[in-house]
LUMGUBA-182372 format. One record per residue (C-alpha): x, y, z; residue number from 1. Coordinates in steps of 0.1 Angstrom, whole numbers, plus 2048, in hexadecimal, padded with zeros to 3 digits. Layout:
ATOM   px   py   pz   nr
ATOM    X    Y    Z  NUM
...
This chain:
ATOM   px   py   pz   nr
ATOM  800  800  800    1
ATOM  80C  823  7F7    2
ATOM  809  83B  814    3
ATOM  7F8  85C  80C    4
ATOM  80E  87A  80C    5
ATOM  803  893  826    6
ATOM  801  8B3  812    7
ATOM  7E4  8C4  822    8
ATOM  7C1  8BE  830    9
ATOM  7A1  8BC  81C   10
ATOM  77D  8BD  829   11
ATOM  777  8A5  845   12
ATOM  79B  8A3  84F   13
ATOM  7A4  88D  832   14
ATOM  7C8  892  828   15
ATOM  7CD  89F  805   16
ATOM  7E3  88D  7ED   17
ATOM  7FF  89A  7D9   18
ATOM  80C  885  7BC   19
ATOM  831  87D  7C2   20
ATOM  848  88A  7A8   21
ATOM  85C  870  796   22
ATOM  87B  885  796   23
ATOM  87B  889  7BB   24
ATOM  88A  866  7C0   25
ATOM  89D  861  7A0   26
ATOM  8AC  874  784   27
ATOM  89B  879  763   28
ATOM  8B2  862  750   29
ATOM  8AD  846  769   30
ATOM  887  84A  768   31
ATOM  888  849  742   32
ATOM  89D  829  742   33
ATOM  887  818  75B   34
ATOM  868  822  747   35
ATOM  877  812  728   36
ATOM  880  7F4  73D   37
ATOM  85D  7F1  74B   38
ATOM  84D  7F4  728   39
ATOM  864  7DA  719   40
ATOM  85E  7C2  736   41
ATOM  839  7C8  735   42
ATOM  837  7C0  70F   43
ATOM  852  7A6  70F   44
ATOM  83A  78B  703   45
ATOM  82F  7A0  6E6   46
ATOM  853  7A9  6DD   47
ATOM  85E  785  6DE   48
ATOM  840  779  6CA   49
ATOM  845  793  6AF   50
ATOM  86A  78D  6AE   51
ATOM  86A  768  6AB   52
ATOM  84A  766  697   53
ATOM  856  77E  67C   54
ATOM  879  76F  67C   55
ATOM  86A  74D  677   56
ATOM  854  75A  65B   57
ATOM  872  76B  64A   58
ATOM  887  74C  64C   59
ATOM  86B  737  63D   60
ATOM  869  750  621   61
ATOM  88F  750  61D   62
ATOM  891  72A  61D   63
ATOM  876  729  602   64
ATOM  889  741  5EB   65
ATOM  89D  734  5CD   66
ATOM  8C3  739  5D2   67
ATOM  8D1  754  5BC   68
ATOM  8F5  758  5B1   69
ATOM  906  778  5A8   70
ATOM  924  77A  590   71
ATOM  938  79A  58C   72
ATOM  94E  7A5  56E   73
ATOM  964  7C4  571   74
ATOM  969  7DD  555   75
ATOM  984  7F8  555   76
ATOM  97F  818  542   77
ATOM  9A2  81B  532   78
ATOM  9B1  83E  534   79
ATOM  9D0  835  520   80
ATOM  9C9  83A  4FA   81
ATOM  9DE  829  4E0   82
ATOM  9E8  843  4C5   83
ATOM  9F6  831  4A7   84
ATOM  9F5  851  491   85
ATOM  9FA  874  49D   86
ATOM  9D8  881  494   87
ATOM  9B9  889  4A8   88
ATOM  9A0  86C  4A9   89
ATOM  97D  872  49B   90
ATOM  96E  861  4B9   91
ATOM  985  86A  4D6   92
ATOM  98A  855  4F5   93
ATOM  975  85A  515   94
ATOM  980  877  52B   95
ATOM  98C  86D  54E   96
ATOM  971  87D  563   97
ATOM  957  870  57C   98
ATOM  939  87A  566   99
ATOM  946  865  54A  100
ATOM  94A  846  55F  101
ATOM  926  84B  56D  102
ATOM  91A  84F  549  103
ATOM  92A  82E  53F  104
ATOM  919  81E  55D  105
ATOM  8F7  82A  550  106
ATOM  900  81D  52D  107
ATOM  905  7FB  53D  108
ATOM  8E3  7FD  54C  109
ATOM  8D2  808  52C  110
ATOM  8B7  7F3  51B  111
ATOM  8C8  7F4  4FA  112
ATOM  8E6  7E1  508  113
ATOM  8D0  7C9  51B  114
ATOM  8BD  7C1  4FB  115
ATOM  8DE  7B9  4E9  116
ATOM  8E7  7A1  506  117
ATOM  8C4  791  504  118
ATOM  8C9  78B  4DF  119
ATOM  8ED  77F  4E3  120
ATOM  8E5  765  4FE  121
ATOM  8C2  75D  4F1  122
ATOM  8B2  765  513  123
ATOM  890  765  503  124
ATOM  891  73F  506  125
ATOM  89C  740  52A  126
ATOM  87F  73A  543  127
ATOM  893  74C  55E  128
ATOM  890  76D  54B  129
ATOM  871  766  536  130
ATOM  854  764  54D  131
ATOM  83E  757  531  132
ATOM  852  736  530  133
ATOM  84E  730  556  134
ATOM  832  71C  565  135
ATOM  81A  733  578  136
ATOM  81E  731  59D  137
ATOM  801  730  5B5  138
ATOM  813  74C  5C9  139
ATOM  80A  764  5AD  140
ATOM  7E8  769  5BD  141
ATOM  7F9  77B  5DA  142
ATOM  80D  791  5C2  143
ATOM  7FB  7B3  5C1  144
ATOM  808  7BA  59E  145
ATOM  7F8  79A  591  146
ATOM  7D7  7A2  5A2  147
ATOM  7D7  7C5  594  148
ATOM  7DD  7B7  570  149
ATOM  7C2  79D  574  150
ATOM  7A9  7B7  582  151
ATOM  7B0  7CF  565  152
ATOM  7AB  7B2  54D  153
ATOM  789  7AA  55D  154
ATOM  77D  7CE  55D  155
ATOM  789  7D5  53A  156
ATOM  769  7D4  525  157
ATOM  779  7D0  503  158
ATOM  79E  7C9  504  159
ATOM  7B2  7D4  4E6  160
ATOM  7BE  7B7  4D1  161
ATOM  7E3  7B0  4D5  162
ATOM  7F7  7A7  4B6  163
ATOM  812  78D  4B5  164
ATOM  82C  7A9  4B0  165
ATOM  81F  7BB  4CE  166
ATOM  81F  79C  4E3  167
ATOM  843  793  4D9  168
ATOM  84E  7B6  4E0  169
ATOM  83D  7B6  502  170
ATOM  84E  794  50A  171
ATOM  86F  7A2  4FF  172
ATOM  86B  7C0  515  173
ATOM  863  7AA  532  174
ATOM  883  796  52D  175
ATOM  897  7B6  52B  176
ATOM  887  7C3  54A  177
ATOM  88F  7A2  55C  178
ATOM  8B3  7A4  551  179
ATOM  8B6  7C8  55D  180
ATOM  8A8  7BF  57E  181
ATOM  8C3  7A4  582  182
ATOM  8DE  7BD  577  183
ATOM  8F2  7D3  58F  184
ATOM  90B  7EB  581  185
ATOM  920  7FF  59A  186
ATOM  93F  814  599  187
ATOM  95A  808  5B1  188
ATOM  95F  826  5C7  189
ATOM  971  842  5B4  190
ATOM  984  82C  59C  191
ATOM  97F  826  577  192
ATOM  974  802  57E  193
ATOM  94F  7F8  579  194
ATOM  941  7D9  58A  195
ATOM  928  7C7  574  196
ATOM  914  7AE  589  197
ATOM  8F9  796  57C  198
ATOM  8E3  780  592  199
ATOM  8D5  75F  587  200
ATOM  8C8  73E  594  201
ATOM  8E6  72C  585  202
ATOM  90A  736  58C  203
ATOM  917  72F  569  204
ATOM  8FB  743  559  205
ATOM  902  761  56F  206
ATOM  927  761  565  207
ATOM  91E  75C  540  208
ATOM  905  779  540  209
ATOM  91D  790  553  210
ATOM  93A  789  53A  211
ATOM  922  78D  51D  212
ATOM  917  7AE  52A  213
ATOM  93B  7BA  52D  214
ATOM  944  7AD  50B  215
ATOM  925  7BC  4FB  216
ATOM  92D  7DE  50C  217
ATOM  951  7DE  4FD  218
ATOM  944  7D3  4DB  219
ATOM  92A  7EF  4DD  220
ATOM  946  808  4E2  221
ATOM  95A  7FB  4C4  222
ATOM  93B  7FB  4AE  223
ATOM  933  81F  4B9  224
ATOM  956  82A  4AF  225
ATOM  954  818  48E  226
ATOM  932  827  487  227
ATOM  93E  849  490  228
ATOM  95D  846  47A  229
ATOM  949  838  45D  230
ATOM  92F  854  460  231
ATOM  94B  86E  462  232
ATOM  95B  85F  442  233
ATOM  93A  85F  430  234
ATOM  933  882  43A  235
ATOM  956  88E  431  236
ATOM  954  87D  40F  237
ATOM  934  88F  407  238
ATOM  941  8AF  414  239
ATOM  961  8AC  400  240
ATOM  94D  8A9  3E0  241
ATOM  93A  8C8  3E8  242
ATOM  95A  8DB  3F1  243
ATOM  96C  8CF  3D2  244
ATOM  950  8DD  3BC  245
ATOM  950  8FE  3D0  246
ATOM  976  901  3CA  247
ATOM  972  8FB  3A5  248
ATOM  955  913  3A2  249
ATOM  967  92F  3B5  250
ATOM  988  92B  3A1  251
ATOM  975  92A  380  252
ATOM  963  94A  38B  253
ATOM  985  95B  391  254
ATOM  993  952  36F  255
ATOM  973  95C  35D  256
ATOM  971  97E  36E  257
ATOM  996  984  368  258
ATOM  992  97C  343  259
ATOM  973  991  33F  260
ATOM  982  9AF  350  261
ATOM  9A4  9AB  33F  262
ATOM  9B6  9A6  35F  263
ATOM  9CE  98C  352  264
ATOM  9ED  98B  367  265
ATOM  A10  97C  366  266
ATOM  A21  972  386  267
ATOM  A04  981  399  268
ATOM  A05  9A3  387  269
ATOM  9EC  9AF  36D  270
ATOM  9F5  9BB  34A  271
ATOM  9EB  9DF  352  272
ATOM  A01  9DE  371  273
ATOM  A1E  9D0  35D  274
ATOM  A19  9EB  342  275
ATOM  A17  A06  35B  276
ATOM  A37  9FA  36C  277
ATOM  A4A  9F9  34B  278
ATOM  A3E  A1B  340  279
ATOM  A48  A2A  362  280
ATOM  A6B  A1B  35D  281
ATOM  A6E  A27  339  282
ATOM  A61  A4A  343  283
ATOM  A7B  A4C  35E  284
ATOM  A96  A43  345  285
ATOM  A89  A5B  32B  286
ATOM  A87  A77  343  287
ATOM  AAB  A70  34E  288
ATOM  AB6  A6F  329  289
ATOM  AA3  A90  323  290
ATOM  AB4  AA1  341  291
ATOM  AD6  A94  335  292
ATOM  AD1  AA0  311  293
ATOM  AC3  AC1  31C  294
ATOM  AE1  AC6  333  295
ATOM  AFA  ABE  317  296
ATOM  AE8  AD6  2FF  297
ATOM  AE5  AF1  319  298
ATOM  B0A  AEE  321  299
ATOM  B13  AEF  2FC  300
ATOM  AFE  B0F  2F7  301
ATOM  B0C  B1E  316  302
ATOM  B31  B18  30B  303
ATOM  B29  B25  2E7  304
ATOM  B18  B44  2F5  305
ATOM  B35  B4C  30C  306
ATOM  B4E  B47  2F0  307
ATOM  B5F  B2A  302  308
ATOM  B6F  B0C  2F3  309
ATOM  B54  AF3  2EC  310
ATOM  B6D  AD9  2E2  311
ATOM  B70  ACF  307  312
ATOM  B4D  AC0  307  313
ATOM  B4B  A9B  30A  314
ATOM  B37  A96  2EA  315
ATOM  B51  AAA  2D7  316
ATOM  B6E  A99  2E7  317
ATOM  B5E  A77  2E0  318
ATOM  B56  A7F  2BC  319
ATOM  B6C  A6A  2A4  320
ATOM  B69  A84  288  321
ATOM  B77  AA0  29E  322
ATOM  B92  A89  2AB  323
ATOM  B9C  A81  287  324
ATOM  B9B  AA5  27E  325
ATOM  BAF  AAF  29C  326
ATOM  BC9  A95  293  327
ATOM  BCB  AA3  270  328
ATOM  BCC  AC6  27E  329
ATOM  BE9  ABC  294  330
ATOM  BFC  AAC  277  331
ATOM  BF5  ACA  261  332
ATOM  C02  AE2  27C  333
ATOM  C23  ACF  27E  334
ATOM  C26  ACF  259  335
ATOM  C1D  AF4  258  336
ATOM  C37  AFC  272  337
ATOM  C52  AE9  25E  338
ATOM  C48  AFA  23D  339
ATOM  C48  B1D  24E  340
ATOM  C6A  B18  25C  341
ATOM  C77  B0B  23B  342
ATOM  C66  B20  221  343
ATOM  C56  B3D  232  344
ATOM  C33  B49  235  345
ATOM  C2D  B50  211  346
ATOM  C38  B30  203  347
ATOM  C1C  B1F  1F0  348
ATOM  C1F  AFF  204  349
ATOM  C1C  B14  224  350
ATOM  BFE  B26  215  351
ATOM  BEF  B05  20B  352
ATOM  BF5  AF7  22E  353
ATOM  BE4  B15  23D  354
ATOM  BC7  B10  226  355
ATOM  BC4  AEB  231  356
ATOM  BC6  AF6  255  357
ATOM  BA9  B0E  251  358
ATOM  B95  AF4  23F  359
ATOM  B9B  ADB  25C  360
ATOM  B90  AF6  275  361
ATOM  B71  AFC  261  362
ATOM  B69  AD7  261  363
ATOM  B6E  AD5  286  364
ATOM  B57  AF3  28B  365
ATOM  B3D  AE3  274  366
ATOM  B40  AC2  288  367
ATOM  B3B  AD5  2A9  368
ATOM  B1D  AE6  29B  369
ATOM  B0F  AC5  290  370
ATOM  B15  AB6  2B2  371
ATOM  B03  AD4  2C3  372
ATOM  AE6  ACF  2AA  373
ATOM  AE6  AAA  2B3  374
ATOM  AE4  AB3  2D8  375
ATOM  AC7  AC9  2D1  376
ATOM  AB6  AAE  2BD  377
ATOM  ABC  A95  2D9  378
ATOM  AAA  AAD  2F1  379
ATOM  A8D  AAF  2DA  380
ATOM  A8C  A8A  2D5  381
ATOM  A8E  A84  2FB  382
ATOM  A72  A9D  301  383
ATOM  A5C  A8C  2E8  384
ATOM  A63  A6A  2F7  385
ATOM  A5B  A77  31A  386
ATOM  A3B  A86  30F  387
ATOM  A32  A66  2FD  388
ATOM  A39  A51  31B  389
ATOM  A26  A68  332  390
ATOM  A08  A66  31B  391
ATOM  A09  A40  31A  392
ATOM  A0C  A3F  340  393
ATOM  9EE  A55  343  394
ATOM  9DB  A3E  32C  395
ATOM  9E5  A1F  340  396
ATOM  9DB  A30  361  397
ATOM  9B9  A38  353  398
ATOM  9B4  A14  349  399
ATOM  9C0  A08  36C  400
ATOM  9A7  A1F  37E  401
ATOM  98B  A11  36A  402
ATOM  995  9ED  374  403
ATOM  999  9F5  39A  404
ATOM  976  9E9  3A3  405
ATOM  97B  9CA  38E  406
ATOM  99B  9C3  3A1  407
ATOM  989  9C6  3C3  408
ATOM  96F  9AD  3B7  409
ATOM  98A  997  3A9  410
ATOM  99C  996  3CA  411
ATOM  97C  98E  3DC  412
ATOM  977  971  3C4  413
ATOM  99B  966  3CA  414
ATOM  997  967  3F0  415
ATOM  977  952  3EE  416
ATOM  988  939  3D7  417
ATOM  9A6  937  3F0  418
ATOM  98F  932  40E  419
ATOM  97C  916  3FC  420
ATOM  99D  907  3F2  421
ATOM  9AA  908  417  422
ATOM  989  8F7  424  423
ATOM  98B  8DD  409  424
ATOM  9AF  8D5  412  425
ATOM  9A7  8D3  437  426
ATOM  98A  8BB  431  427
ATOM  99F  8A7  419  428
ATOM  9BA  8A2  434  429
ATOM  9A0  898  44E  430
ATOM  990  880  436  431
ATOM  9B1  86F  431  432
ATOM  9B7  86D  457  433
ATOM  995  85E  45F  434
ATOM  999  845  442  435
ATOM  9B8  838  453  436
ATOM  9A9  83A  476  437
ATOM  98B  825  46C  438
ATOM  9A1  806  469  439
ATOM  9AE  80B  48D  440
ATOM  996  80F  4AA  441
ATOM  99C  806  4CF  442
ATOM  981  804  4E9  443
ATOM  981  81B  507  444
ATOM  97B  7FE  51F  445
ATOM  989  7DC  526  446
ATOM  97F  7BE  53C  447
ATOM  998  7BC  559  448
ATOM  986  7A0  56C  449
ATOM  96E  788  55A  450
ATOM  951  77A  56E  451
ATOM  955  757  57C  452
ATOM  939  740  588  453
ATOM  933  748  5AD  454
ATOM  936  72B  5C6  455
ATOM  91D  738  5E0  456
ATOM  8FB  748  5DB  457
ATOM  8F8  76D  5DF  458
ATOM  8D3  76B  5E8  459
ATOM  8C4  763  600  460
ATOM  8DE  769  61A  461
ATOM  8D0  754  636  462
ATOM  8E6  760  652  463
ATOM  8E2  784  649  464
ATOM  8BD  77F  644  465
ATOM  8BA  76F  665  466
ATOM  8CD  78A  676  467
ATOM  8BA  7A6  665  468
ATOM  898  795  66B  469
ATOM  8A1  790  690  470
ATOM  8AC  7B4  694  471
ATOM  890  7C4  680  472
ATOM  875  7AE  68F  473
ATOM  883  7B6  6B2  474
ATOM  881  7DB  6A9  475
ATOM  85E  7D7  69C  476
ATOM  854  7C4  6BC  477
ATOM  863  7DF  6D2  478
ATOM  852  7FA  6BC  479
ATOM  831  7E8  6C0  480
ATOM  837  7E5  6E5  481
ATOM  83D  80A  6E9  482
ATOM  81F  812  6D2  483
ATOM  808  7FC  6E6  484
ATOM  816  80B  706  485
ATOM  80F  82D  6F8  486
ATOM  7EC  823  6ED  487
ATOM  7E5  811  70E  488
ATOM  7CD  827  721  489
ATOM  7CA  810  73F  490
ATOM  7DB  812  761  491
ATOM  7F0  7F5  76D  492
ATOM  806  802  789  493
ATOM  802  817  7A8  494
ATOM  817  832  796  495
ATOM  7FF  832  779  496
ATOM  7E2  838  791  497
ATOM  7F3  853  7A5  498
ATOM  800  866  786  499
ATOM  7DF  864  772  500
ATOM  7C6  86A  78E  501
ATOM  7DA  87F  7A7  502
ATOM  7CD  867  7C2  503
ATOM  7DE  850  7DA  504
ATOM  7E0  82C  7D0  505
ATOM  7D0  819  7EE  506
ATOM  7D5  7F5  7E3  507
ATOM  7D6  7DE  7C6  508
ATOM  7BD  7C2  7C8  509
ATOM  7CA  7A3  7B6  510
ATOM  7B6  78E  79E  511
ATOM  7A6  770  7AF  512
ATOM  7B5  74F  7A2  513
ATOM  79D  738  790  514
ATOM  796  71E  7AB  515
ATOM  778  708  7B1  516
ATOM  765  706  7D1  517
ATOM  755  6E8  7E2  518
ATOM  739  6E6  7C9  519
ATOM  750  6E5  7AB  520
ATOM  748  709  7A1  521
ATOM  762  724  79D  522
ATOM  765  739  7BD  523
ATOM  759  75D  7BB  524
ATOM  770  777  7C9  525
ATOM  75B  77D  7E9  526
ATOM  75A  757  7EE  527
ATOM  77F  753  7E7  528
ATOM  789  76B  803  529
ATOM  774  755  81B  530
ATOM  784  735  80F  531
ATOM  7A7  745  80D  532
ATOM  7A9  75E  82A  533
ATOM  7CF  760  827  534
ATOM  7D0  765  801  535
ATOM  7DD  784  7F0  536
ATOM  7BA  78E  7E7  537
ATOM  7AE  78D  80B  538
ATOM  7CE  7A0  816  539
ATOM  7C8  7BB  7FD  540
ATOM  7A5  7C2  80B  541
ATOM  7B2  7C3  82E  542
ATOM  7CD  7DB  822  543
ATOM  7B2  7F1  813  544
ATOM  79F  7F2  834  545
ATOM  7BF  7FB  846  546
ATOM  7C6  817  82D  547
ATOM  7A4  825  832  548
ATOM  7A6  825  857  549
ATOM  7C9  835  856  550
ATOM  7BC  851  83F  551
ATOM  7AD  861  85F  552
ATOM  7BA  851  87E  553
ATOM  7A6  867  896  554
ATOM  785  862  884  555
ATOM  787  842  86E  556
ATOM  76E  842  852  557
ATOM  750  82B  857  558
ATOM  73C  832  837  559
ATOM  750  827  818  560
ATOM  743  82C  7F5  561
ATOM  750  817  7D9  562
ATOM  74D  824  7B5  563
ATOM  75E  823  794  564
ATOM  75F  837  774  565
ATOM  74D  81E  75D  566
ATOM  738  7FE  762  567
ATOM  748  7DC  765  568
ATOM  767  7E8  775  569
ATOM  764  7D2  795  570
ATOM  756  7EB  7AE  571
ATOM  739  7D4  7B9  572
ATOM  750  7B6  7BC  573
ATOM  769  7CB  7CF  574
ATOM  74F  7DA  7E6  575
ATOM  73F  7B8  7EE  576
ATOM  761  7A8  7F4  577
ATOM  76C  7C6  809  578
ATOM  74D  7C4  81F  579
ATOM  74F  79F  823  580
ATOM  774  7A1  82C  581
ATOM  76C  7BB  847  582
ATOM  750  7A6  854  583
ATOM  766  788  855  584
ATOM  77F  79B  86B  585
ATOM  764  7A1  886  586
ATOM  756  7C2  87C  587
ATOM  731  7C9  87A  588
ATOM  72D  7D2  855  589
ATOM  710  7DB  83F  590
ATOM  711  7DC  819  591
ATOM  6F9  7F3  808  592
ATOM  6F1  7EF  7E3  593
ATOM  6EE  813  7D6  594
ATOM  6EE  80C  7B1  595
ATOM  6C9  812  7AB  596
ATOM  6CC  80E  785  597
ATOM  6DF  7ED  784  598
ATOM  6DE  7DD  7A6  599
ATOM  6F5  7BF  7A8  600
ATOM  6FE  7B8  7CC  601
ATOM  6E4  79E  7D1  602
ATOM  6EE  78E  7B0  603
ATOM  712  78D  7BC  604
ATOM  707  778  7DB  605
ATOM  6F2  762  7C4  606
ATOM  6D1  76D  7D3  607
ATOM  6B0  773  7C3  608
ATOM  6A1  795  7BF  609
ATOM  694  79F  7E2  610
ATOM  670  7AA  7E8  611
ATOM  67B  7CA  7F8  612
ATOM  69B  7DE  7F9  613
ATOM  6AA  801  7FC  614
ATOM  68F  813  7E9  615
ATOM  673  803  7FD  616
ATOM  686  80A  81D  617
ATOM  689  82F  815  618
ATOM  667  833  807  619
ATOM  653  820  821  620
ATOM  66B  828  83E  621
ATOM  66F  803  846  622
ATOM  687  7F5  860  623
ATOM  6A8  7EE  84E  624
ATOM  6AA  7CC  860  625
ATOM  68A  7C3  84D  626
ATOM  699  7C5  82B  627
ATOM  6BD  7BB  833  628
ATOM  6CC  79A  828  629
ATOM  6E6  789  83E  630
ATOM  704  779  82E  631
ATOM  704  754  834  632
ATOM  72B  752  837  633
ATOM  732  771  84B  634
ATOM  720  78A  862  635
ATOM  71C  7A2  845  636
ATOM  6FA  7B2  840  637
ATOM  6EF  7BC  81D  638
ATOM  6D6  7D6  814  639
ATOM  6CB  7CE  7F0  640
ATOM  6B6  7DF  7D6  641
ATOM  696  7CF  7CC  642
ATOM  687  7E9  7B5  643
ATOM  694  809  7A5  644
ATOM  687  82C  7A5  645
ATOM  680  847  78B  646
ATOM  699  860  799  647
ATOM  6B7  84F  7AB  648
ATOM  6CB  86F  7B2  649
ATOM  6AE  87E  7C5  650
ATOM  6AB  85F  7DA  651
ATOM  6D1  85F  7E1  652
ATOM  6D0  883  7EF  653
ATOM  6AE  87F  801  654
ATOM  6AC  884  826  655
ATOM  6A1  860  82B  656
ATOM  6C1  854  81B  657
ATOM  6D5  86B  831  658
ATOM  6C2  85E  850  659
ATOM  6C9  83B  844  660
ATOM  6EE  841  841  661
ATOM  6F0  851  863  662
ATOM  6DC  834  873  663
ATOM  6F3  81A  863  664
ATOM  712  82E  86D  665
ATOM  706  82B  891  666
ATOM  6FD  807  890  667
ATOM  71A  7F8  87C  668
ATOM  73F  7FA  87D  669
ATOM  742  7FE  857  670
ATOM  729  808  83D  671
ATOM  732  7FF  819  672
ATOM  720  810  7FD  673
ATOM  720  800  7DA  674
ATOM  717  81C  7C2  675
ATOM  713  821  79D  676
ATOM  72F  82C  785  677
ATOM  737  850  786  678
ATOM  737  859  761  679
ATOM  716  84A  755  680
ATOM  700  858  771  681
ATOM  703  871  78E  682
ATOM  6F7  859  7AA  683
ATOM  71A  853  7B7  684
ATOM  723  878  7B6  685
ATOM  707  883  7CD  686
ATOM  70A  864  7E2  687
ATOM  72F  86A  7E8  688
ATOM  726  888  7FD  689
ATOM  716  871  817  690
ATOM  734  85A  819  691
ATOM  752  85F  82F  692
ATOM  76A  853  814  693
ATOM  767  849  7F0  694
ATOM  77C  82D  7E1  695
ATOM  781  831  7BC  696
ATOM  783  80F  7AB  697
ATOM  79A  80B  78D  698
ATOM  79B  7EB  779  699
ATOM  7BE  7E0  773  700
ATOM  7C9  7E7  74F  701
ATOM  7A5  7ED  744  702
ATOM  798  80E  752  703
ATOM  7A1  82A  739  704
ATOM  7B5  846  749  705
ATOM  7A0  861  73A  706
ATOM  780  851  747  707
ATOM  78F  84E  76A  708
ATOM  79B  872  769  709
ATOM  779  87E  75E  710
ATOM  768  86B  77A  711
ATOM  780  878  795  712
ATOM  77A  89B  787  713
ATOM  754  896  78B  714
ATOM  758  88A  7AF  715
ATOM  76D  8A7  7B8  716
ATOM  753  8BF  7AB  717
ATOM  73C  8B0  7C5  718
ATOM  756  8B4  7E0  719
ATOM  758  88F  7E6  720
ATOM  771  881  7FF  721
ATOM  786  86A  7E8  722
ATOM  79C  854  7FD  723
ATOM  7AF  847  7DF  724
ATOM  7AD  82E  7C3  725
ATOM  7B2  809  7C3  726
ATOM  7BC  7F2  7A7  727
ATOM  7A7  7D3  7A4  728
ATOM  7AA  7B2  791  729
ATOM  7CF  7B7  790  730
ATOM  7E3  79B  77F  731
ATOM  7FF  799  798  732
ATOM  816  785  781  733
ATOM  813  79F  765  734
ATOM  815  7BC  77D  735
ATOM  836  7B0  788  736
ATOM  842  7B8  764  737
ATOM  832  7DA  763  738
ATOM  839  7EE  782  739
ATOM  85D  7F1  78E  740
ATOM  85A  801  7B1  741
ATOM  835  7F6  7B4  742
ATOM  82C  7DD  7CE  743
ATOM  821  7C4  7B4  744
ATOM  844  7C4  7A5  745
ATOM  850  7B1  7C4  746
ATOM  833  799  7C5  747
ATOM  849  77B  7BD  748
ATOM  85E  782  7DC  749
ATOM  842  786  7F5  750
ATOM  828  76F  7E6  751
ATOM  831  753  7FF  752
ATOM  821  768  81A  753
ATOM  7FF  760  80A  754
ATOM  7ED  73F  80B  755
ATOM  7DA  73B  7EB  756
């Protein structure tokens, strides 16, 4: 029994109760751990059942599964490229980055590659992958997908006809899907190695499919490169034809335009430009010759005008005639000198010589005049030549100006032709390179570890499945345990009662064992306590009486009201047993049935409905002894109910009822009132004001907390003296699992003190 905490005094000197705080005796962490422990211990049966049940079910399913074998082939994306020729490949190797490796993984998972493997290994004829070739299993009826398909087939009013081609295609798609489901392609960490795993029912088949997948993947790379090179060559060939024709057309346009515009050239220079260049050169020479001739002529005129000797001029000096005449003149002078010295000046030979000399001088003068005239003529000729050349140059320049626009257009045509020629040559070189590259292609991947037939199945993993099933089922069991504990609205321990109702827990009344009496019938609780006075059930009732007496030592309560929140919670059984136990201990006790709506006290004793009872006693003011029934096994007196009344609450608060209670209080040591439940009717609420103490009955693990709280709240509104709450029909063996710190937890240690 938990002693009430003296925290104050309520009406009538009844000590008020304060709910003890859980953290006053132990820390929060300890309280939480103990709460977890209590929950696990309480639901241990559920946890064990769920754990072993689900584990056994999983193992049955695992053992029924077909063993599957997984074979793995490893493919390396080769970063080293073999360059036989020093030219850029049309289809370059794969770049060494993470995105490329992930892309190759997705290629290995593609349906196109899977279809090639299906065709290569003829998996359409393999029942493992082709569901249409397998015998239908009866387990298909538990497959939701099969049920949905069948349901859709039934509700379909007019299904569309399926052609043979569509059926074959659907069957092929199913085989591809099955192969992809059994395929696992993963990248090995951050390397360039790809693991290609295939799962099958046969080890050799798994290895064969994995190797076929790897080989098909590498072959697909080679074919892709060959196709790319072939397409590039075809395109380059077509493009070369177009470019060749463009080069021809552009060069032909240049020549035609040059011919039409008269822009023929030699060594890159046009005829007009050549003529202009030659005329410029001739004009320069002619002007030089003119200047030279004019200088000679002007010098000759200047010497003649000044009376100087013109014979010093170069042309005169260089003249052969003058030189010959000078030679003759010199010879004649010598001869004249000899004649003059020999004959004298008048000698005919001297005179003749003089005449010859004068004749030679005249010839020299005439020759000089001729030379001067020749110089003048040279000047005139040079001037004429210069004028002629200047006129020709002006004519050529006029023609060149007219052809300037034609030259601009010609250069544009020449540039276009040169550009076309450069593009054509570039494409021609690339075509020759790709033609050579087509004969040499190396895949970007290679198989570094072919798949081998596995020795052990990869699925199911029995040990792992057992461990996981055990762990997960245990977790599920624990989760269900805490869920049920959370949803459990009943009260099973004294702590539950005190925390939920803020009332002291007076006593826990154990469940009466199923024992038969002398007549072979099961003993009722009030008969069991008579047969087993030293049992735990009897001791709990005596503890209840002691607790009530100690609640007010100076003025022990005599009128005790038993009630509950809802019907069928054991209040009548408890009140009858409590009254009989008190009577068996020597007290003068009377039990009054106050449940006017559903009286059951006389039924509990196995008696027929009496002729008169409480209602008749109050209405006709009869003597209580006239309607009371005496217990045949104890000195207990029972005041039953024979008939009901139209207004039970009014009867409970009537002056006659008060007088009856006071009379019974004076005549008996203990008056026990068995009343109606609190929540359905108000009878117990008004009746509780006449009782010294009210005992609130809570059925173990059955009475909802919220209902009990509502009932206590209603009783307090009527200022009832609530002594506390009791737990009835307690399963002591189960309670030992629930309430650490509760009295029932130690039942196994002190149960030997009871005689059951």
